[in-house]
C-alpha positions as protocol buffer text, in pm:
chain_id: "A"
residue {
  index: 1
  type: MET
  ca { x: 371 y: -4207 z: 1155 }
}
residue {
  index: 2
  type: ASP
  ca { x: 100 y: -4429 z: 1082 }
}
residue {
  index: 3
  type: GLY
  ca { x: -258 y: -4159 z: 1215 }
}
residue {
  index: 4
  type: THR
  ca { x: -42 y: -3863 z: 1001 }
}
residue {
  index: 5
  type: VAL
  ca { x: -79 y: -4085 z: 763 }
}
residue {
  index: 6
  type: THR
  ca { x: -424 y: -4229 z: 810 }
}
residue {
  index: 7
  type: ARG
  ca { x: -522 y: -3800 z: 814 }
}
residue {
  index: 8
  type: LEU
  ca { x: -354 y: -3744 z: 475 }
}
residue {
  index: 9
  type: ARG
  ca { x: -574 y: -4019 z: 375 }
}
residue {
  index: 10
  type: ALA
  ca { x: -891 y: -3908 z: 467 }
}
residue {
  index: 11
  type: VAL
  ca { x: -787 y: -3543 z: 385 }
}
residue {
  index: 12
  type: ILE
  ca { x: -748 y: -3687 z: 4 }
}
residue {
  index: 13
  type: ALA
  ca { x: -1018 y: -3878 z: -33 }
}
residue {
  index: 14
  type: ALA
  ca { x: -1251 y: -3590 z: 157 }
}
residue {
  index: 15
  type: THR
  ca { x: -1072 y: -3412 z: -135 }
}
residue {
  index: 16
  type: LEU
  ca { x: -1154 y: -3562 z: -383 }
}
residue {
  index: 17
  type: LEU
  ca { x: -1493 y: -3632 z: -316 }
}
residue {
  index: 18
  type: ALA
  ca { x: -1555 y: -3312 z: -326 }
}
residue {
  index: 19
  type: CYS
  ca { x: -1424 y: -3218 z: -690 }
}
residue {
  index: 20
  type: THR
  ca { x: -1648 y: -3531 z: -773 }
}
residue {
  index: 21
  type: SER
  ca { x: -1862 y: -3359 z: -651 }
}
residue {
  index: 22
  type: LEU
  ca { x: -1896 y: -3051 z: -744 }
}
residue {
  index: 23
  type: SER
  ca { x: -1723 y: -3215 z: -1164 }
}
residue {
  index: 24
  type: TRP
  ca { x: -2146 y: -3297 z: -1211 }
}
residue {
  index: 25
  type: ALA
  ca { x: -2273 y: -2895 z: -1066 }
}
residue {
  index: 26
  type: LEU
  ca { x: -1988 y: -2790 z: -1367 }
}
residue {
  index: 27
  type: PRO
  ca { x: -2165 y: -2845 z: -1658 }
}
residue {
  index: 28
  type: ALA
  ca { x: -2482 y: -2679 z: -1630 }
}
residue {
  index: 29
  type: ARG
  ca { x: -2312 y: -2337 z: -1469 }
}
residue {
  index: 30
  type: ALA
  ca { x: -2088 y: -2378 z: -1794 }
}
residue {
  index: 31
  type: GLU
  ca { x: -2429 y: -2339 z: -2029 }
}
residue {
  index: 32
  type: SER
  ca { x: -2568 y: -2050 z: -1835 }
}
residue {
  index: 33
  type: ASN
  ca { x: -2212 y: -1885 z: -1886 }
}
residue {
  index: 34
  type: ASP
  ca { x: -2194 y: -1994 z: -2210 }
}
residue {
  index: 35
  type: ALA
  ca { x: -2610 y: -1857 z: -2387 }
}
residue {
  index: 36
  type: SER
  ca { x: -2484 y: -1525 z: -2112 }
}
residue {
  index: 37
  type: GLN
  ca { x: -2145 y: -1543 z: -2269 }
}
residue {
  index: 38
  type: GLN
  ca { x: -2369 y: -1612 z: -2615 }
}
residue {
  index: 39
  type: GLU
  ca { x: -2598 y: -1269 z: -2579 }
}
residue {
  index: 40
  type: ILE
  ca { x: -2304 y: -1045 z: -2444 }
}
residue {
  index: 41
  type: ALA
  ca { x: -2125 y: -1043 z: -2732 }
}
residue {
  index: 42
  type: ALA
  ca { x: -2397 y: -1035 z: -2915 }
}
residue {
  index: 43
  type: LEU
  ca { x: -2480 y: -720 z: -2723 }
}
residue {
  index: 44
  type: LEU
  ca { x: -2113 y: -566 z: -2736 }
}
residue {
  index: 45
  type: SER
  ca { x: -2129 y: -661 z: -3173 }
}
residue {
  index: 46
  type: PHE
  ca { x: -2479 y: -493 z: -3156 }
}
residue {
  index: 47
  type: VAL
  ca { x: -2323 y: -144 z: -3040 }
}
residue {
  index: 48
  type: ALA
  ca { x: -1991 y: -229 z: -3325 }
}
residue {
  index: 49
  type: HIS
  ca { x: -2194 y: -173 z: -3559 }
}
residue {
  index: 50
  type: SER
  ca { x: -2505 y: 73 z: -3523 }
}
residue {
  index: 51
  type: SER
  ca { x: -2520 y: 357 z: -3651 }
}
residue {
  index: 52
  type: CYS
  ca { x: -2584 y: 578 z: -3331 }
}
residue {
  index: 53
  type: THR
  ca { x: -2372 y: 870 z: -3109 }
}
residue {
  index: 54
  type: PHE
  ca { x: -2256 y: 769 z: -2782 }
}
residue {
  index: 55
  type: VAL
  ca { x: -2209 y: 986 z: -2472 }
}
residue {
  index: 56
  type: ARG
  ca { x: -2026 y: 925 z: -2220 }
}
residue {
  index: 57
  type: ASN
  ca { x: -1936 y: 1234 z: -1977 }
}
residue {
  index: 58
  type: GLY
  ca { x: -2051 y: 1493 z: -2225 }
}
residue {
  index: 59
  type: THR
  ca { x: -1811 y: 1427 z: -2548 }
}
residue {
  index: 60
  type: ALA
  ca { x: -2038 y: 1194 z: -2843 }
}
residue {
  index: 61
  type: TYR
  ca { x: -1765 y: 865 z: -2924 }
}
residue {
  index: 62
  type: PRO
  ca { x: -1861 y: 674 z: -3284 }
}
residue {
  index: 63
  type: ALA
  ca { x: -1957 y: 289 z: -3231 }
}
residue {
  index: 64
  type: ALA
  ca { x: -1640 y: 101 z: -3239 }
}
residue {
  index: 65
  type: GLN
  ca { x: -1547 y: 340 z: -2973 }
}
residue {
  index: 66
  type: ALA
  ca { x: -1796 y: 294 z: -2783 }
}
residue {
  index: 67
  type: GLU
  ca { x: -1801 y: -80 z: -2843 }
}
residue {
  index: 68
  type: SER
  ca { x: -1404 y: -102 z: -2729 }
}
residue {
  index: 69
  type: HIS
  ca { x: -1501 y: 104 z: -2375 }
}
residue {
  index: 70
  type: LEU
  ca { x: -1809 y: -147 z: -2285 }
}
residue {
  index: 71
  type: GLU
  ca { x: -1537 y: -452 z: -2393 }
}
residue {
  index: 72
  type: ASP
  ca { x: -1233 y: -317 z: -2191 }
}
residue {
  index: 73
  type: LYS
  ca { x: -1510 y: -242 z: -1839 }
}
residue {
  index: 74
  type: LEU
  ca { x: -1669 y: -587 z: -1948 }
}
residue {
  index: 75
  type: HIS
  ca { x: -1334 y: -762 z: -1887 }
}
residue {
  index: 76
  type: TYR
  ca { x: -1203 y: -537 z: -1600 }
}
residue {
  index: 77
  type: LEU
  ca { x: -1579 y: -661 z: -1408 }
}
residue {
  index: 78
  type: GLN
  ca { x: -1528 y: -984 z: -1528 }
}
residue {
  index: 79
  type: GLY
  ca { x: -1212 y: -1039 z: -1387 }
}
residue {
  index: 80
  type: LYS
  ca { x: -1378 y: -845 z: -1048 }
}
residue {
  index: 81
  type: GLY
  ca { x: -1634 y: -1169 z: -1114 }
}
residue {
  index: 82
  type: LYS
  ca { x: -1921 y: -938 z: -1133 }
}
residue {
  index: 83
  type: VAL
  ca { x: -2077 y: -1030 z: -1500 }
}
residue {
  index: 84
  type: HIS
  ca { x: -2290 y: -1373 z: -1480 }
}
residue {
  index: 85
  type: SER
  ca { x: -2524 y: -1255 z: -1665 }
}
residue {
  index: 86
  type: ALA
  ca { x: -2604 y: -1026 z: -2034 }
}
residue {
  index: 87
  type: GLU
  ca { x: -2866 y: -744 z: -1764 }
}
residue {
  index: 88
  type: ASP
  ca { x: -2527 y: -759 z: -1541 }
}
residue {
  index: 89
  type: PHE
  ca { x: -2333 y: -659 z: -1762 }
}
residue {
  index: 90
  type: ILE
  ca { x: -2563 y: -458 z: -1898 }
}
residue {
  index: 91
  type: GLN
  ca { x: -2615 y: -304 z: -1552 }
}
residue {
  index: 92
  type: LEU
  ca { x: -2254 y: -261 z: -1464 }
}
residue {
  index: 93
  type: ALA
  ca { x: -2079 y: -222 z: -1765 }
}
residue {
  index: 94
  type: ALA
  ca { x: -2338 y: 56 z: -2008 }
}
residue {
  index: 95
  type: THR
  ca { x: -2502 y: 232 z: -1803 }
}
residue {
  index: 96
  type: GLU
  ca { x: -2322 y: 497 z: -1630 }
}
residue {
  index: 97
  type: SER
  ca { x: -1953 y: 595 z: -1553 }
}
residue {
  index: 98
  type: SER
  ca { x: -1817 y: 469 z: -1282 }
}
residue {
  index: 99
  type: MET
  ca { x: -1587 y: 722 z: -1344 }
}
residue {
  index: 100
  type: SER
  ca { x: -1833 y: 1016 z: -1251 }
}
residue {
  index: 101
  type: GLY
  ca { x: -2185 y: 829 z: -1218 }
}
residue {
  index: 102
  type: LYS
  ca { x: -2340 y: 1017 z: -1505 }
}
residue {
  index: 103
  type: PRO
  ca { x: -2515 y: 800 z: -1698 }
}
residue {
  index: 104
  type: TYR
  ca { x: -2419 y: 661 z: -2069 }
}
residue {
  index: 105
  type: LEU
  ca { x: -2674 y: 792 z: -2366 }
}
residue {
  index: 106
  type: VAL
  ca { x: -2674 y: 678 z: -2730 }
}
residue {
  index: 107
  type: ARG
  ca { x: -2740 y: 970 z: -3011 }
}
residue {
  index: 108
  type: CYS
  ca { x: -2968 y: 795 z: -3256 }
}
residue {
  index: 109
  type: ASP
  ca { x: -3124 y: 1044 z: -3510 }
}
residue {
  index: 110
  type: SER
  ca { x: -3128 y: 1300 z: -3346 }
}
residue {
  index: 111
  type: LYS
  ca { x: -3279 y: 1169 z: -3002 }
}
residue {
  index: 112
  type: GLU
  ca { x: -3095 y: 1118 z: -2688 }
}
residue {
  index: 113
  type: ARG
  ca { x: -3159 y: 805 z: -2500 }
}
residue {
  index: 114
  type: PRO
  ca { x: -2993 y: 601 z: -2193 }
}
residue {
  index: 115
  type: SER
  ca { x: -2856 y: 370 z: -2345 }
}
residue {
  index: 116
  type: ALA
  ca { x: -2950 y: 124 z: -2080 }
}
residue {
  index: 117
  type: ASP
  ca { x: -3338 y: 63 z: -2207 }
}
residue {
  index: 118
  type: TRP
  ca { x: -3155 y: 60 z: -2571 }
}
residue {
  index: 119
  type: LEU
  ca { x: -2984 y: -243 z: -2497 }
}
residue {
  index: 120
  type: ASN
  ca { x: -3263 y: -341 z: -2300 }
}
residue {
  index: 121
  type: GLU
  ca { x: -3444 y: -381 z: -2547 }
}
residue {
  index: 122
  type: GLU
  ca { x: -3200 y: -541 z: -2791 }
}
residue {
  index: 123
  type: LEU
  ca { x: -3123 y: -822 z: -2596 }
}
residue {
  index: 124
  type: GLN
  ca { x: -3512 y: -856 z: -2541 }
}
residue {
  index: 125
  type: ARG
  ca { x: -3497 y: -863 z: -2948 }
}
residue {
  index: 126
  type: LEU
  ca { x: -3274 y: -1131 z: -2934 }
}
residue {
  index: 127
  type: ARG
  ca { x: -3363 y: -1362 z: -2717 }
}
residue {
  index: 128
  type: HIS
  ca { x: -3757 y: -1326 z: -2838 }
}
residue {
  index: 129
  type: ALA
  ca { x: -3559 y: -1465 z: -3251 }
}
residue {
  index: 130
  type: GLY
  ca { x: -3367 y: -1711 z: -3059 }
}
residue {
  index: 131
  type: SER
  ca { x: -3681 y: -1864 z: -2897 }
}
């Protein structure tokens, strides 16, 4: 019985030490995630307030519907642990249809372009404005 208690104490001590060690790393990761989450939120707001039309699988959608769709995809991907940055969001959620593989397009002033280009330009503008 004494050996079991000693091993149990060693396991508890090792677990506490591991948790303590990890806690030092967590704040930096949380700050990084906070910045990424703010950028993603800004991109979603940019989409929602755009006067552009979004073309998904050949069908045009107003900005508010596009934002809602991208937000749904974002939550799904975050649940899978796949989105860690604004670039991940653009590449994995806002570039193409997960079902058909067709690229998302943005139609502004009668000109169509890939949504990824449009959103990457906005991300760079946001970062430049923040520096």
